[in-house]
C-alpha positions in Angstrom: 79.3 -101.6 -102.5 79.0 -104.7 -99.8 80.8 -107.1 -102.5 83.0 -104.6 -103.4 84.4 -104.0 -99.6 84.3 -108.0 -99.1 86.8 -108.3 -101.4 88.6 -104.8 -101.1 92.7 -105.0 -100.4 91.9 -103.1 -97.5 90.0 -105.9 -95.7 91.7 -109.0 -94.5 88.5 -110.9 -93.3 87.1 -112.2 -96.0 90.4 -113.9 -97.8 91.0 -115.0 -94.0 87.9 -116.6 -93.3 87.8 -118.5 -96.8 91.4 -120.2 -96.2 89.9 -121.0 -92.7 87.3 -122.7 -93.7 89.3 -124.6 -96.6 91.6 -125.6 -94.0 88.8 -126.5 -91.9 87.8 -129.0 -94.8 90.7 -131.0 -95.0 91.8 -130.9 -91.3 89.0 -131.0 -89.2 89.7 -127.8 -87.9 90.6 -124.4 -89.2 94.1 -122.5 -88.3 91.3 -120.4 -86.0 88.7 -122.7 -84.5 86.0 -120.8 -84.3 85.0 -121.0 -88.0 82.2 -118.7 -87.4 84.0 -116.3 -85.6 86.8 -113.9 -86.4 85.7 -111.1 -84.0 87.3 -110.6 -80.5 85.6 -113.5 -79.3 87.5 -115.8 -81.6 89.7 -117.9 -80.6 93.7 -117.5 -81.0 95.0 -119.1 -84.3 97.1 -121.8 -84.0 99.2 -121.1 -86.7 98.9 -117.1 -87.2 101.7 -116.5 -89.6 100.7 -119.6 -92.1 96.8 -118.5 -92.0 97.9 -114.8 -93.3 100.4 -116.2 -95.9 97.1 -118.6 -97.6 95.2 -115.4 -97.1 97.7 -113.2 -99.2 98.3 -116.3 -101.4 94.4 -116.3 -102.3 94.2 -112.8 -103.3 97.4 -112.9 -105.3 95.9 -116.2 -107.0 92.9 -113.8 -108.0 90.3 -115.5 -105.5 90.9 -118.7 -107.1 89.2 -121.7 -105.3 90.7 -124.5 -107.2 94.3 -123.1 -106.5 93.6 -122.9 -102.7 92.8 -126.7 -102.9 95.2 -128.1 -105.0 98.2 -125.6 -102.5 96.9 -127.7 -99.3 96.6 -130.6 -100.3 100.2 -130.9 -102.5 101.6 -129.9 -98.8 104.3 -132.2 -96.8 101.7 -131.3 -94.0 98.6 -132.3 -95.7 100.3 -135.3 -96.9 101.6 -136.8 -93.5 100.7 -140.5 -91.9 97.5 -139.5 -89.5 99.1 -142.9 -87.6 98.7 -142.1 -83.9 102.1 -141.3 -82.1 102.3 -141.9 -78.9 104.8 -139.2 -78.3 102.3 -136.5 -79.5 99.4 -137.9 -77.2 100.1 -136.0 -73.8 102.1 -132.7 -76.2 99.0 -132.6 -78.6 96.4 -134.6 -78.3 94.1 -132.4 -80.2 96.8 -132.2 -82.9 96.7 -128.4 -83.3 100.8 -128.3 -84.0 99.8 -130.6 -86.8 103.0 -132.4 -86.1 100.7 -135.9 -87.9 97.6 -136.3 -90.1 94.2 -135.7 -89.7 91.9 -138.7 -89.9 88.1 -137.4 -90.5 85.1 -138.9 -91.7 84.4 -138.1 -95.3 81.5 -135.7 -95.4 78.2 -137.3 -96.3 77.8 -136.2 -100.3 81.8 -137.9 -100.2 81.2 -141.3 -98.7 78.5 -141.6 -101.7 80.3 -140.0 -104.1 83.5 -142.4 -103.2 81.3 -145.7 -103.5 80.2 -144.7 -106.6 83.8 -144.3 -107.8 85.1 -147.1 -106.3 82.1 -149.2 -108.3 82.9 -147.5 -111.7 79.2 -145.7 -112.0 79.8 -141.7 -111.1 78.8 -139.7 -113.8 81.1 -136.9 -114.1 78.9 -135.1 -116.4 78.8 -131.2 -114.9 75.6 -128.9 -114.5 72.0 -129.7 -114.8 68.7 -130.2 -113.1 68.4 -132.0 -109.6 68.2 -135.9 -109.6 66.0 -138.9 -108.0 68.8 -141.6 -107.1 67.1 -144.7 -105.2 66.5 -144.2 -101.5 65.0 -146.7 -99.3 61.1 -147.8 -99.9 58.4 -145.5 -97.9 60.7 -142.6 -97.1 59.2 -139.9 -99.7 55.7 -141.2 -98.3 55.2 -137.4 -96.3 56.7 -135.1 -99.1 55.2 -132.4 -99.4 52.8 -132.8 -102.3 54.3 -129.8 -103.9 57.2 -131.3 -105.3 55.4 -134.5 -107.1 56.0 -137.9 -106.2 59.9 -139.4 -106.2 60.4 -141.2 -109.4 63.9 -142.9 -109.0 66.2 -141.5 -112.4 67.1 -143.9 -115.0 70.7 -143.9 -116.7 73.0 -141.6 -115.5 71.1 -139.6 -113.3 71.2 -142.4 -110.8 74.8 -142.0 -110.9 75.7 -138.2 -110.6 77.4 -136.7 -107.7 75.4 -135.8 -104.4 75.6 -132.1 -105.0 72.6 -133.1 -107.6 70.4 -135.0 -105.4 66.9 -133.4 -105.1 66.2 -132.1 -101.2 63.2 -131.1 -99.6 63.1 -130.2 -96.1 60.2 -132.2 -94.9 61.6 -135.3 -96.2 65.4 -135.6 -96.7 67.4 -138.0 -98.6 68.0 -140.3 -95.8 71.7 -141.8 -97.1 72.8 -138.2 -97.0 71.4 -137.3 -93.7 72.2 -140.4 -91.3 76.1 -139.2 -92.4 75.1 -136.0 -91.3 74.3 -133.8 -93.9 72.2 -130.2 -92.7 69.0 -129.8 -93.2 69.3 -126.4 -95.4 66.9 -124.9 -93.4 69.5 -122.0 -91.8 73.8 -121.7 -92.9 76.0 -124.4 -91.5 79.4 -123.1 -91.1 81.1 -126.9 -89.3 79.2 -130.3 -89.4 79.1 -132.4 -86.7 80.2 -135.8 -87.2 78.5 -139.0 -85.5 79.3 -142.4 -85.5 75.8 -144.8 -85.2 75.1 -148.3 -86.3 72.6 -146.3 -88.6 75.3 -145.1 -90.7 76.8 -149.0 -91.0 73.4 -150.3 -91.3 72.7 -148.0 -94.6 75.9 -148.8 -96.2 75.3 -152.6 -95.8 71.4 -152.4 -96.8 70.5 -148.9 -98.8 69.1 -149.9 -101.8 71.5 -147.2 -103.7 74.6 -148.7 -102.0 73.5 -152.2 -102.9 73.4 -151.4 -107.1 76.5 -150.0 -105.9 78.2 -153.2 -104.3 76.7 -155.4 -107.0 78.0 -152.8 -110.0 81.6 -153.5 -108.0 81.6 -156.6 -108.2 81.2 -157.1 -111.6 83.6 -154.8 -112.2 86.1 -157.1 -110.0 84.7 -160.8 -111.4 85.3 -159.3 -115.3 89.2 -158.3 -114.6 90.4 -161.1 -112.6 89.7 -164.9 -111.8 90.9 -166.6 -108.7 90.0 -165.1 -105.1 93.5 -164.1 -104.7 93.8 -161.9 -107.3 89.9 -160.4 -107.0 90.9 -159.9 -103.4 93.6 -158.2 -104.0 91.6 -155.8 -106.5 89.2 -155.3 -104.6 91.5 -153.9 -102.1 93.1 -151.3 -104.2 90.1 -150.3 -105.6 88.4 -149.5 -102.6 91.2 -148.4 -99.9 94.2 -147.8 -102.5 96.4 -151.1 -100.9 96.9 -154.2 -100.9 95.6 -156.5 -98.1 97.9 -157.7 -95.1 98.8 -161.4 -94.5 96.1 -161.4 -92.1 93.4 -159.9 -94.2 93.8 -162.4 -96.5 93.0 -164.9 -94.0 90.0 -163.4 -92.7 88.2 -162.9 -96.1 89.9 -166.4 -96.8 87.5 -167.6 -93.6 84.9 -165.3 -94.9 84.1 -166.9 -98.5 84.7 -170.6 -97.1 82.0 -169.5 -94.5 79.9 -168.3 -96.9 80.4 -171.2 -99.6 79.8 -173.5 -96.1 76.4 -171.6 -95.7 75.0 -172.3 -99.3 76.2 -169.3 -101.5 77.8 -171.3 -103.8 77.3 -168.8 -106.7 80.7 -166.7 -107.2 78.4 -163.4 -107.4 76.6 -164.0 -103.9 80.0 -164.7 -102.5 81.8 -161.6 -103.6 78.2 -159.5 -102.8 79.1 -160.1 -99.5 82.7 -159.5 -99.0 82.5 -156.2 -100.9 79.6 -154.9 -98.9 82.6 -155.7 -96.0 85.0 -153.7 -97.5 82.7 -150.7 -98.5 82.0 -150.4 -94.8 85.3 -150.5 -93.0 86.1 -147.5 -91.6 89.0 -147.5 -93.7 87.1 -146.9 -96.9 85.1 -143.7 -95.4 87.8 -142.1 -93.6 90.3 -139.5 -95.0 93.7 -140.3 -93.4 
């Protein structure tokens, strides 16, 4: 009876709450900013007619989540540039009116999955049991004995989407918690987004990310010869664009400095360069 009431045509709340959370996923905040409260104390919708229209579309599509994701990401609103506009700095500093694109750091799982996809390692298989990707030594020392020892998965198990990573409350996977993945002890409506030095250190030193960087370097070196061609390909893979002239110059100086410091092997030089690229704010941010 409760399930039938939730999706009854006379109950508009379920559809409105759902599309509002989907909107917040892509724009950083919902059309109603209080994601967990649609009651009398809730915030006023910034675009009430849009919220109603999305809710109706959702119901009429047969509650099709994929259709709603597709509808939002194909919209002109979502595809706007996130470059800051001086004329909006005072009029709409929080971008509630959606006059420009929203700039949001990727969620924890997507930071890792994005790196796997860039390197060509991401396993596409759907379903199956949890996996145990590499993590820093000693992290699982205080794991609950009932969970058993953390044995790193082999083959594709190391590179499956973060959704499948084994999770234990007393010893959560560090590469996810550092990027604000919730503890799963209670319902989490909206994640916090922090920016700490630990995140940069994880992207540079975490065993899983080092393995990913090595795979990306092999992909680049096998495909092209010459620093300029490799750098252009690396930028396209990681950032989806070509490098600017000043970026080319900086990376050339960086390469020269590494060779001067004794890194004579191409692999050594490019691992360092790729780690820099994958640690850029632009890499882990949806712009």
